[in-house]
N, C-alpha and C positions, 0 to 999 in steps of 0.2 A: 965740374961747377960750382962751384960755391953761391948757397942760395946768398940774394942780394938782400939789403938789408928790410927793405919793404914783404918779402918774401919769410924774412925773418921773425916784423911782427906781428902780418898776417897767423904764422902760425903759434906766435902769443894769445894772440883772440882767440884761436879757434880753440886750446886747449880751455881758456875759462867756457867758449861753447859747450866740448866733450863735458862738462862737471857740471853743468850745467843742466846733461840731456839724460841726468837719472829720474824719472817722479821721488825715486828715498831721498834723496838731496836736495831738490824740490822744498820736501818736508820737511828735511833739516833746516833748510834755510830760515822756514816761516815760525819754526819753533825755538834756533837762537835768536828770530828777531824778535822775540818775547825776552832776552834776560842769558847772562853768561850762565852756562848749563855744565858739568862734570858729562863723558860722555856714556853712563850707565845711568844720568838722568834723561840725556839725551834716545840714550837707548828705549830707555820706560816709554817715554812719552810719543817716540815713531812705532812701538810697537816689534821692536825690529832685535835680531842677537844682537849681543858685544858685538861678537864679533863684525858682522855686518854694519852697524853703525861706525865702526873704529875705521873698513875701510873708506867706505863713501867720508867719515871726515875727511881721513888724509887726504882724499882728490879731491876735496875743496879747498885744505890749505896750501897743496899744492898748487891749486889757479890761484892763490890769493886773496881766494873765500872769507877765508875765515883763519880766524888767531886763535893762540892761547896763551895759557900762563899755567904755572904747577905750580900743585901749594901740597907738599907733604908728598903723597903714592897718586894723588888725582892734579887728571888734567882738562882745567876748563878750559872751554870751547868759547869764543864768543864769531858772532859778523866784526868783520877787519875794517866795514868803516862805512857808515849810513849811504854809502851810492853804489853797497849790493843788493839793502833794499831799493834799493829806489831803481836799483835793475831790475826784479823780481816784480817790481809793480810796472815797468815798462814789457816785459815779458809779457804776466796779462792782461792789458788792456790790447797788447798788439793780436795775442790768440784772441780775447775778444771778438775787434772788432773781426780778423780776417780769419779766423776757423771758422767756419759755422760746425761742427759740431762741439769745440767748447761751447760756442753762443749757446746752441742747443740743449745743453748739457747745466748751461746756468740758470735756461728760463724755464724746466723744466723742473731741475732737482731744490731751485735754492729761491728764485719771485716764484714763481707757482706758490711759494710756501707762506709768501708773504700777500696776507690778508688785507692787510693797511701800507704806506712805503716806507721802506725806514729811516731813521733821520737820517742828520747831516751829521757831520762836526761839531759845522758853525750856532747850528740849531739848537744843540746835547750842552754849548757851552753856555745859549742863551737860557736854555730849562734850570742848565744847576746853579747859574745866578743868579736867576730869576727866584730858587726853588720851589722850582714846584717838579722836582722829577727827581729818584728814585736813581741811580746808575749802578748796574747789576756787573758784577766781573766771574764772570764763570768759567772763566780756563783753572786749568788747576793751581791750588793753595798756592805752591813755586812759583809760577811764572806772574802768581797776584804780589808776593814780596821781591820777585824780583824790579819790578813798577809797576801802576796802575795809574791811571787814569784821578785827578788830584779829585777826594771823595769819596771816591767811588766803594763800597762793597765787596766783598769777597764774598761768592754765593754759588762753588760749584754744584751745575746739574743735579747729582745727586742729592745732593742735600736740599734741593728747595721746598720739596714735595713737604718734611719737617718743618724747613725754616718757615715757609711762606706765611704762614701769619706776621714774621717778625716785621713785616715790608708793611710800611703806613700803608692807609686805608685814599687816602685822600690825595696820594698824587701818582702822576703814571707813573711807571717803569722800564726805567731803558737798560736794554742786557749790551755789553761787547764779549767779543772773545775774543781772536787769534786776528783775526783778519775775513774776508769779504764770503771764505769758503768755508771754512770750519762750523759746525754741523751744530755746537755748543747752541749759539745764540738764536737759531731758527727754535730749538727748545722749548730751550729756557721761552720764550716770548711767548711758544704755543702750549706748556703747558699754564703760563699765569692766565692765560684771557682763556682757559679753560675750566680756571676758577673765579670763574669774575673779575681778573686786575685787570683795567688798562694796561697794555704793552706793546714798545717795539726797538725792533732790533737799530742799533746803530749800524751807519752803510758799509760799516766797512770794521776792523778793530786797533790792536791798543798801539802796532807799529807802526799804522796810518799818525792816526792823534799822534803818539812825537815825534814823528818824525813832522809833524802841518808843525809844531814847536806851541802841541797848545798844553794844557796844564797840567806835571805827571806829580803820583808821587814813588 
């Protein structure tokens, strides 16, 4: 018996779920949420062999979650649309609300790192407009170049020690990274506080800021 239209639709929905069932593919989508990247850049950012990264990207493309364009010998990948990132956000929130292990991990390894509450997007925007804060993008430079919060400085964590004196001493430093689970922002804030600088992290990251329609460059 031929499958009913309803069954065929559910089968297609299941293909999206299957594509999202790999931790590596979820990380690749997080990387692509920062901006378009080539396969080798994606593999490097995810610390995956090229063959593995290519396989995962093909699965994501078959599920309609990413798109490609070719430029010479290079294939560039990007999220298919903003709704793909919104789907990732909803997955994260559902997992945090309904999976005890996710809630425990977030509380133990992320929330516990914050001696002060992280700052909201709205509060950060107000402080930037008032000129009372300096914003640090601690992601890799290529992600900064692909897009960043308006007015943010690029200062990867690996360069923070030698460049900390470049930061104005009379302003609070707000660091941000790829998203709420990115540890670079936590590490930057910990380093700055250890050196006597007032610092906090943005509650999430650049993709959430951009998705909210806030100013980017």
